[in-house]
Residue, then its C-alpha position, 0 to 999 in steps of 0.5 A: m131747176t127742180q129739186n131733182e130729175c123728175l117727169h114734172g120738171y121735163f114737162s116744164v121744160m117742154n112747156q117753156t120751149v113750146c111757148g117760147y120757140g114753138v113745137p120742135l120737130s123732134a127731141y133727143s134724149d137718153k134712155h132714162t125711164i121718164f123717156r123710154s119704157p124699160l121693157t122696150e128691149k124685151k117687148a122687141e124681142l117678142g115682136e111687141e111694142a112697149n107702151l109709151t111713157q107719160f112724156g113719150r105719150a105727151l110728145h106724141e100728142l104734140g107731133i114730136e118725134l123722140k129719138y134715143a141716144h145710145s150713149p153720152q157722146a152721142k149727145g155731146r153738145i148738151e153734156r158739154l153745156w151741163g159742164t159749162l152751166q155747172s162751173r158757171l152757175p154755182v159762182e153766179f148764185a153765191l155772188r147774188g145771195i141765191a139760196s132757193i129754187e124759186e130764186a134761181n129760176l127767176f134769175l135764170a129767166q130774167e138775167y142768165i139766159l140773156m147773158f149766156n146767149a149774148r156770149f155763146a149764141v150763134a146765129a142759125e144758118g136757116p129759118s127755124i123748123f119750130i112750128p107754132y102751137t096751134h092745138s085747140e087743147r091747153l098745153d098743160d092738158i097735154l104736158c101732164i100725167k093722164e090716168q083712167r078712172k071711173a066716177d062713182t054715184a056721188g060725182s067723185f072718184s079715188f086717186k093716190g089714197q085721196r077722194f075727189k069731188i068733181l066740180d062739174e057745173g054747166y053741161p055736160l055733167v059727169p053722169p055716175k060710173a062714167a069713165i073719166e081721164i085724170l090730168v095731173n099737172v104741177n100748175d093746175a093740180i088734179r083735173v078731170r076730162y070727160a066729153g071733151r070738157v075739163f073740169p076742176t076738182q076738190v079734195t074731199t077725204a082721205i080714203e081710210k083702208p078698212k081695218a082687218k077684223p080680228q079672227k077668231v081662234r077656234r079650238a081644235e075639236s076632235l071629230v070623233k068622240p071615243h066611246l071608251l075611256h082610256g085606261s078603263d077595264e072596258w078598254k083593257k078587254v078590247w085593246h092588246y096591252e104590252n109593256y114597253a120592253e115588248s114593244l122595243a123588242f118588236l121594233y128591233e125585230l122589225f127594223f134592225k135584226t138581220a134576217a137569217 
């Protein structure tokens, strides 16, 4: 159980599945954006393929085919299971005084799965098609968020508003300006892969955004300075002076009087 439906929760479920049973042949999901890019249809109209989501990319690396249901009825068995669990689990939690997600998950792993399977499980008709996990890479290094960054000259990088130091002891060391891959997992926090090796990291400082410098307000300056003072005797000699009534008469003649 998790606080809400999230990517890390689905990574955890797939981790439990692979560790408990092996790698499945395929997975059947709805069209939630965790599983499928919302740009899939639009890209298909243009003859292009949408990028895989983080979950889709992880399943691709594991060799698991991801299929999408077009309606809740298409995956009715799991929808019915949710109804069964939603009716039974609150009662079981109340009887045992379970009040936290941690307590609930411990109860599910140690007791309820065995109780549920004893009552509802049906023997398979054939051998399991799950295969053992044989990748050389750690499972947590696949079931995680992966993003690309570049190391700086001090052997650190920025990610989500924080600066991280790469703890690169041994060989190979991460050189300055090297392209690195960030691995984000709830179990191992944030780590870095470079040249096939995974390094731990350590938070150093938060990245402070530079404060905007106050802009100086410039006074409007006249580009051309008048050489005659307005209203002076010199100005009256070169400027045609007319009174207010004459100005109105001129405007009336120009715009309102109908031509004869």
